[in-house]
Biotite code that builds the C-alpha atoms (Angstrom):
import biotite.structure as struc

atoms = struc.array([
    struc.Atom([16.498, -47.093, 30.322], chain_id="A", res_id=1, res_name="UNK", atom_name="CA", element="C"),
    struc.Atom([17.707, -44.028, 28.706], chain_id="A", res_id=2, res_name="UNK", atom_name="CA", element="C"),
    struc.Atom([20.672, -42.018, 29.263], chain_id="A", res_id=3, res_name="UNK", atom_name="CA", element="C"),
    struc.Atom([19.219, -39.198, 31.123], chain_id="A", res_id=4, res_name="UNK", atom_name="CA", element="C"),
    struc.Atom([17.485, -41.670, 33.710], chain_id="A", res_id=5, res_name="UNK", atom_name="CA", element="C"),
    struc.Atom([20.944, -43.400, 34.183], chain_id="A", res_id=6, res_name="UNK", atom_name="CA", element="C"),
    struc.Atom([23.040, -39.801, 34.503], chain_id="A", res_id=7, res_name="UNK", atom_name="CA", element="C"),
    struc.Atom([23.905, -37.816, 37.326], chain_id="A", res_id=8, res_name="UNK", atom_name="CA", element="C"),
    struc.Atom([21.198, -34.915, 35.757], chain_id="A", res_id=9, res_name="UNK", atom_name="CA", element="C"),
    struc.Atom([18.594, -33.306, 37.735], chain_id="A", res_id=10, res_name="UNK", atom_name="CA", element="C"),
    struc.Atom([15.687, -31.169, 36.892], chain_id="A", res_id=11, res_name="UNK", atom_name="CA", element="C"),
    struc.Atom([14.970, -28.414, 39.636], chain_id="A", res_id=12, res_name="UNK", atom_name="CA", element="C"),
    struc.Atom([12.998, -24.573, 40.214], chain_id="A", res_id=13, res_name="UNK", atom_name="CA", element="C"),
    struc.Atom([15.912, -22.306, 39.858], chain_id="A", res_id=14, res_name="UNK", atom_name="CA", element="C"),
    struc.Atom([15.366, -20.261, 42.755], chain_id="A", res_id=15, res_name="UNK", atom_name="CA", element="C"),
    struc.Atom([17.131, -16.985, 44.532], chain_id="A", res_id=16, res_name="UNK", atom_name="CA", element="C"),
    struc.Atom([19.473, -19.179, 45.729], chain_id="A", res_id=17, res_name="UNK", atom_name="CA", element="C"),
    struc.Atom([20.676, -20.327, 42.614], chain_id="A", res_id=18, res_name="UNK", atom_name="CA", element="C"),
    struc.Atom([20.906, -16.654, 41.008], chain_id="A", res_id=19, res_name="UNK", atom_name="CA", element="C"),
    struc.Atom([24.824, -16.890, 40.791], chain_id="A", res_id=20, res_name="UNK", atom_name="CA", element="C"),
    struc.Atom([25.014, -20.289, 39.518], chain_id="A", res_id=21, res_name="UNK", atom_name="CA", element="C"),
    struc.Atom([22.311, -19.187, 36.521], chain_id="A", res_id=22, res_name="UNK", atom_name="CA", element="C"),
    struc.Atom([24.009, -15.569, 35.956], chain_id="A", res_id=23, res_name="UNK", atom_name="CA", element="C"),
    struc.Atom([27.646, -17.515, 35.782], chain_id="A", res_id=24, res_name="UNK", atom_name="CA", element="C"),
    struc.Atom([26.005, -20.178, 33.088], chain_id="A", res_id=25, res_name="UNK", atom_name="CA", element="C"),
    struc.Atom([24.457, -17.243, 31.528], chain_id="A", res_id=26, res_name="UNK", atom_name="CA", element="C"),
    struc.Atom([27.714, -15.265, 31.212], chain_id="A", res_id=27, res_name="UNK", atom_name="CA", element="C"),
    struc.Atom([29.873, -18.406, 29.984], chain_id="A", res_id=28, res_name="UNK", atom_name="CA", element="C"),
    struc.Atom([26.778, -18.999, 27.079], chain_id="A", res_id=29, res_name="UNK", atom_name="CA", element="C"),
    struc.Atom([26.637, -15.607, 25.988], chain_id="A", res_id=30, res_name="UNK", atom_name="CA", element="C"),
    struc.Atom([30.361, -13.946, 26.940], chain_id="A", res_id=31, res_name="UNK", atom_name="CA", element="C"),
    struc.Atom([28.812, -10.786, 29.296], chain_id="A", res_id=32, res_name="UNK", atom_name="CA", element="C"),
    struc.Atom([27.180, -10.708, 32.504], chain_id="A", res_id=33, res_name="UNK", atom_name="CA", element="C"),
    struc.Atom([23.742, -10.347, 33.361], chain_id="A", res_id=34, res_name="UNK", atom_name="CA", element="C"),
    struc.Atom([23.302, -7.793, 35.892], chain_id="A", res_id=35, res_name="UNK", atom_name="CA", element="C"),
    struc.Atom([22.112, -9.290, 39.748], chain_id="A", res_id=36, res_name="UNK", atom_name="CA", element="C"),
    struc.Atom([19.959, -6.259, 39.419], chain_id="A", res_id=37, res_name="UNK", atom_name="CA", element="C"),
    struc.Atom([18.001, -7.479, 35.713], chain_id="A", res_id=38, res_name="UNK", atom_name="CA", element="C"),
    struc.Atom([18.409, -10.898, 36.894], chain_id="A", res_id=39, res_name="UNK", atom_name="CA", element="C"),
    struc.Atom([16.295, -9.721, 39.905], chain_id="A", res_id=40, res_name="UNK", atom_name="CA", element="C"),
    struc.Atom([13.454, -7.604, 37.817], chain_id="A", res_id=41, res_name="UNK", atom_name="CA", element="C"),
    struc.Atom([13.328, -10.517, 35.161], chain_id="A", res_id=42, res_name="UNK", atom_name="CA", element="C"),
    struc.Atom([12.413, -13.502, 38.447], chain_id="A", res_id=43, res_name="UNK", atom_name="CA", element="C"),
    struc.Atom([11.177, -11.233, 40.535], chain_id="A", res_id=44, res_name="UNK", atom_name="CA", element="C"),
    struc.Atom([7.889, -13.250, 41.906], chain_id="A", res_id=45, res_name="UNK", atom_name="CA", element="C"),
    struc.Atom([4.694, -13.570, 39.851], chain_id="A", res_id=46, res_name="UNK", atom_name="CA", element="C"),
    struc.Atom([7.001, -12.120, 36.741], chain_id="A", res_id=47, res_name="UNK", atom_name="CA", element="C"),
    struc.Atom([9.597, -15.133, 35.642], chain_id="A", res_id=48, res_name="UNK", atom_name="CA", element="C"),
    struc.Atom([10.084, -18.396, 36.054], chain_id="A", res_id=49, res_name="UNK", atom_name="CA", element="C"),
    struc.Atom([13.322, -20.724, 35.623], chain_id="A", res_id=50, res_name="UNK", atom_name="CA", element="C"),
    struc.Atom([14.126, -24.213, 35.281], chain_id="A", res_id=51, res_name="UNK", atom_name="CA", element="C"),
    struc.Atom([18.165, -25.243, 35.269], chain_id="A", res_id=52, res_name="UNK", atom_name="CA", element="C"),
    struc.Atom([19.520, -28.847, 35.001], chain_id="A", res_id=53, res_name="UNK", atom_name="CA", element="C"),
    struc.Atom([22.396, -29.642, 37.536], chain_id="A", res_id=54, res_name="UNK", atom_name="CA", element="C"),
    struc.Atom([25.021, -32.308, 36.823], chain_id="A", res_id=55, res_name="UNK", atom_name="CA", element="C"),
    struc.Atom([26.141, -32.401, 40.672], chain_id="A", res_id=56, res_name="UNK", atom_name="CA", element="C"),
    struc.Atom([26.600, -29.293, 41.783], chain_id="A", res_id=57, res_name="UNK", atom_name="CA", element="C"),
    struc.Atom([26.906, -27.659, 38.285], chain_id="A", res_id=58, res_name="UNK", atom_name="CA", element="C"),
    struc.Atom([23.939, -25.733, 36.342], chain_id="A", res_id=59, res_name="UNK", atom_name="CA", element="C"),
    struc.Atom([24.474, -27.154, 33.112], chain_id="A", res_id=60, res_name="UNK", atom_name="CA", element="C"),
    struc.Atom([21.443, -26.082, 31.719], chain_id="A", res_id=61, res_name="UNK", atom_name="CA", element="C"),
    struc.Atom([18.448, -23.311, 32.340], chain_id="A", res_id=62, res_name="UNK", atom_name="CA", element="C"),
    struc.Atom([15.041, -22.513, 30.848], chain_id="A", res_id=63, res_name="UNK", atom_name="CA", element="C"),
    struc.Atom([13.121, -19.405, 31.486], chain_id="A", res_id=64, res_name="UNK", atom_name="CA", element="C"),
    struc.Atom([10.644, -17.108, 30.858], chain_id="A", res_id=65, res_name="UNK", atom_name="CA", element="C"),
    struc.Atom([8.475, -13.902, 31.797], chain_id="A", res_id=66, res_name="UNK", atom_name="CA", element="C"),
    struc.Atom([4.691, -13.874, 31.569], chain_id="A", res_id=67, res_name="UNK", atom_name="CA", element="C"),
])
């Protein structure tokens, strides 16, 4: 069994409900905030998609793109 399968991590889509967690992670990693307006523009329906890795209730990784 690999470490990921036996851990408390889960992979899930990032939705509007997760916006604050995603912006908080961005600020922690890059040392500056992402505005709510920019996040709404980048991940608006049909424009962008994000995937997150959660450990318990904490978002610990994010991968997102537009296109």
